[in-house]
N, C-alpha and C positions, 0 to 999 in steps of 0.2 A: 539766794546769794551764793556765789561760788565758794567752795570750801577752802578754808585755810588749813592746809595739811599739817603745818607745824603745830597748830593748836590741837588738831585731832590726834596727832601722834603723842603729844604731851599728855592729853587727856586719857590716852590708853596706856600711859606709863612707858612709852617707848622712847628711843633716841633718834633725833633728826640728823640725817647726814646732809650737811649744807655745803654747797659749792660757792666759790668766791670768784667774782668777775672783776679783773683788773683791766682787761682789754676793751677799749672803747669801740666795740663792734657788735652789731646786731647778729651777724653770722656766727661769730664766736659764742655769743650768748645762746643762740639757737642750738648750736652743737652741744653745748653743756646741758641745755634743757632736755635734750633728747637722750641723755644718759639716765641713770637711776638716782640722781640726787633728789631728795625730798623738797629742797628749797635751794634758791640761788640768791646770793646777796651781791648787788651792784655796789662796788666800793668807790665812793665819790670823795673819800678823804685822801687816800694815797693813790696816785695814778692819774691818768689823763681823761677820766670819764667826767664830762659835763652834763648839764641837764638835757640838752637836745639828744646827745648820744644815749643817755639813760632811758629816755622815752622810747627810742627805737629798740633798745635792748629789752625793755619790758614788753613791747609788741612781739618780739621774737620768742620770749619766754612763754607768752600766753598761747603759743601754738601747742603747749603741753599742759599737764596738770601740776607742773612744778610750781611751788609757791614763790612769788617774787618778793624780795626784801631789798632794802638799800641801807648802806652805812653812809650817813650824811657827812659833809665836811666838818660840821661843828654843831653845837647846840644852839641853833638859830631857827626861829619859828618859820621864816619864809621858805627855806629849802625843805624843811620837814613837811610842811603842808603841801608844797608843790609836788613832792615825790609821792605823797599819799594820794593826791588828786590824779597823779599820772598812772596809778595802779599798784603801788606797793601795798602789801598786806602786813608789813611790819617795818619798823625803823630801828636800826642800831645806831645809837648816839655815842660818839667818842668822848672820853675825858669827863665823865660825870663824877664829880668829886664831893658834892655835898647834897643834902636833902633838898635845899632850895633849887639847886641846878636840876635835880631830878624832877621836882615838881613842875618847873618851867618846861622841861622836855615832854613829860607825860601830858601836860595840858595842851601842848601844841598838836599832839596826836589825836586828841579826843574832842568830840563835839560837846557843847554845853548840854547838861549841867556838869558833866564830869571834867570838861576841859574848856579850852577857849579856841579850838580850831574853827577857822572860817569855813562857811559852807560854799562849796564850788566843785563838786565831784565831776571833773571834766572827763578825762579818759577812763577813770576807774569805774564809772557807771557802765561803760561798754564792757569792761572786763568782768566786773563783779555782778552786775544786774541792777535792775531798776529799784530794788529795795535796799540799795547800799546805804543810803542816808540813815535809815532806821536801824540797820544791822551793824553799822561800822564800829561803834564803840565796843561791841561784843566780839568783833572779828580782828580788828587791827591790833598788832602786838608792839607796844613800846618796849624796847630792850636797851638798857643802859649799860655802857661799858665801864667795868671796874678795872682800872689799869694803872693806878698810881698808889703810892704809899698813903696819901691822904684819903683816897677812896676806900682803901683797905680798912683804915681806921674808922671811917664813917659808914661802913657797909650796912650795918643794921638800920641806921637812919635812912639811908638811900633806899633800901629794899622794902621799907615799910610804907613808902609812898603809895597811896591808893591808885589803882589803875596800871601800875608797873607790871608788865607781863613776865619779864625776865631780865637777867643780867648776862653780859658777855665779857669774858676775860681776854684782855690783850696781854698775853704772857711776856712778850718782849718788853713793852713799856713798863709793865709791873716790875720786871727784873731790873731795868735801868734805874727806876726811882728808888727801889729798895736798896740797891747797892751803890747808887750815885756814881755809876761808871758805865762806860761802853767798852766792848759790845755787850749785849744782854747774855745772861746765862740762864736760859729758860728752865733747864733741868737741875738747877742748883737746889740744895736742900732748903735754902731760905725761900726760894720761889715756890717750890712744891708745897711747902708748909703754908704759904700764903694762899695758894690755890685751894688747898683743902679747907682753909678757914672760910673763904668766900663761898665755896660749894656748900659747906655746912650751914651758913647763914641763909643761902638761897632756899635750901630745903626747909629750914625752920620757918621761913616766910612763905613757903608754898608757892614759889615762883620758879620759872624755868632757869636752868643754868647752862650757859654755853661757853665755848672756848675755841680759840684758833690753835691748830696744830700743824706741825711741819712734816709729819710722817704717818704712815699707817700704824706703826707701833705706838706712837704717842696718842693717836686718835683712839685706838683700842684701849689703851691705858685709861684715858679720860672717860670713856664710856663705862668701863668696868668700875671706875670710881663713883659713877652715878650722874655724870653730865648727860643732859638730854638734848644737847644741840652742839654738834661737833663739826667744825670746818677743817678740811684738809687742803693745805696749800692754796693754789689759785689756778685759774686758766693759764695765766702767763707762766707760772712756775711749771705747770704740767708740760707746756710746749717747750720751754727752755730745757728742762731736765731730760725729756725724752729725746730731743734733738741732740743734746750733748752725748747721751748714752749711745745713740746710733752712730754719731761721728766717731766716738772713742772706739766702738766696736769695729768700724770700717778701718780706721787707722791702725788698729791692732792687727787686723787681718792683713792689711797691706804690709805691715812690718814683718809679719811671719812669712809672707810670700816673696819678700824682696830678693831672697837668694835664688828663687826660681825664675825671676823675671829680670835679673841683673839690674834691679833698681828702676826699671822702666815700667810704668803703668799707664 
């Protein structure tokens, strides 16, 4: 069976650098896969990516050894099982707030007797290999998002669910629910304290800990704290930010040269 790099890196005590895919494009996914990301997560919760687009994106990712993951729209067994059958090696599930919700999520990711996933490995058998059915429960990574005040309070009950491979912090939603206000303040003392508590619980339960970050500085900070799975921005933000940078640089040069060209360019 094809290797799950996320699991391998975690087993070696390292940190996974994860890319985030908001653009519903197989070409964009292929470009991201040919960088040095260890894994790529297709975001089906926020953004325009639907099931058919996601399958094409998984095909593009599989041209490399980058491990494919998906964040599903919700804790709903149908889409979880579909994305696993399509070739995902892990599922990130949003808004997991209780132990019962986590049990339902993990169960949808795993075949009996560990879970209740239905057998039908369509595309994933082509990606992973003919032994997928017997190796899947040891390879697929169910990752629950901890991103609310309720989940923070219930974190130890959530993380004690058998079969849960890791947690993933949504720092913006966590900030919003802790402060009952918008916009989020991700780097507030209150939010950072909550992040530290979640990380400590993940370590105590011996599961992976991941988080979304908006900058290189924040990503490095979280790796230094001990996070083993760190996402930096997304393909859409990379494109937008770099395009704006280039435009600002050109407009700045134009402004500096206006006196030489009498304002004509």
